[in-house]
N, C-alpha and C positions, 0 to 999 in steps of 0.2 A: 503601721510603720514603714517608713520609705528607705530603701537601699540605695543611697546617692553613690555608693562606689562602683555600680554597675551602669556606667553612662552610656545609654543607649537612646538615640533619637528615631523616631519614626518620619520617614518621608515619602511624598507622594511623587510618583514619576508618570508623566504622560505616555500613553501607549506608544507614541511615535519614539520615544527616547529610551524604552526599556531595552532594546537589543544592545543599545550603546552601553547601557549600565552593566548588562549581563556579561558581555563578550569584550568590550573593548576599553574598560577602565584600567589604567595603570595607577593612578593615585587618587585618593579621595581625601580632601581637605574640609575642615568645618569651622566656624566661627559662631560663637554663642552671642545672642543679640545684646547681652549685658556687657560683653568685652569683644568688640569686632577687631581689636588690634591683635589679639591672640590667635594663631592659627594652630588648629588641633589636628593631628592625624587621625584617620578614621578607617574603618573597614566594613563592609557590609557583612553582616552575621545572619541575617534572616530576609527571605523574600516571600511574601504571599503569592503562590503559583497563578492565580487568577486574576483578571482584572476586575474591578469593582467600582460602583458609585459611591460607596462609603468614604466619608472623610474621618480620620482619626481626630481631627480638631476643627472648630469652626473658624479658629485663627487663619487656616488656609484657604478659606473663603474669601471672595471679594468683599462681602460684607464684614468679615472680620480682619480686613488689612491685608489679605493674602491675594493670590492671582487665580484661583479656581472659581469658575462661575458654578453657581448653584442652578439645580433643575427647578424652574418655575412652577412646574406641574406637580411637584412633590410637596405636600402640605404637612404631612404627619412627621416626617424625620428628614432633616436637610440632607440632600445628597448632591454630588457634582454632576455637572450636565454631561460630561464625557467620562468614560471609564478610565481609571488609572490604575496603577500598580503600586503596592506598599512595600517599602523596604525598611528593615531596621539595620541602622548604622551605628556601630560603637564606637565611641569616641575614646581615643588611646591616651593614657597619661592624664587624665583629668576627672575631677569629681564634680558632678553637677550640684548647684546648691539650692535650685528652685524646681518645684514639679511644673511641667508645663512650658517652661522657658523654650523660646523660638531659637532655632539654629539654622544657620545658613550653611549648605553643604554644596560643595564644588567637586565635580568628577573631571579628572583630567584623562583624556582619552589617548589611545594610541593613534599617532598621525596616520592619516589617510590620503591618498591622491585625490585631487579634484574630481577625477573621473569618477572614482568610488562614491564621493560625497553626492555628486550629481546623480549617479545610478540609483543610490538609496532614497534620495528625495524624490526622483521621478516614479520610482517603484511605489512610494508612499502615497504619492497622488494618485497614480493609477489605482492602488488598492482601495483607497478611499471613494474613488469616483466610481468604480465598477463592484464595489463590495465584493471582492473575491475572499 
């Protein structure tokens, strides 16, 4: 039996963007694939505290129509090439009608200066380059 009144979607967030989701989000909106015209207010209700290569659905992978590349060396269980964080986002005021329906989630972040954006991006490149 499925409880459709609890409308929660699981999203995958790249390691580079997790800090923005955790600390700089001021509004979250979602749209269901079956009704992209309707904007649904949403909130983060859960976060998996560690990065993982596990995908909650193959629909998120490139082979399933998503944007996440799979690890070509993993043959037993499909896994993403890069580590990602998983968040559960609750959709407010709506009831899901299908199990596994795709949702598009948009995070509106607190505005920041160009200097802060440059600093964050340069820091990201340096961390990747030197593996701090």
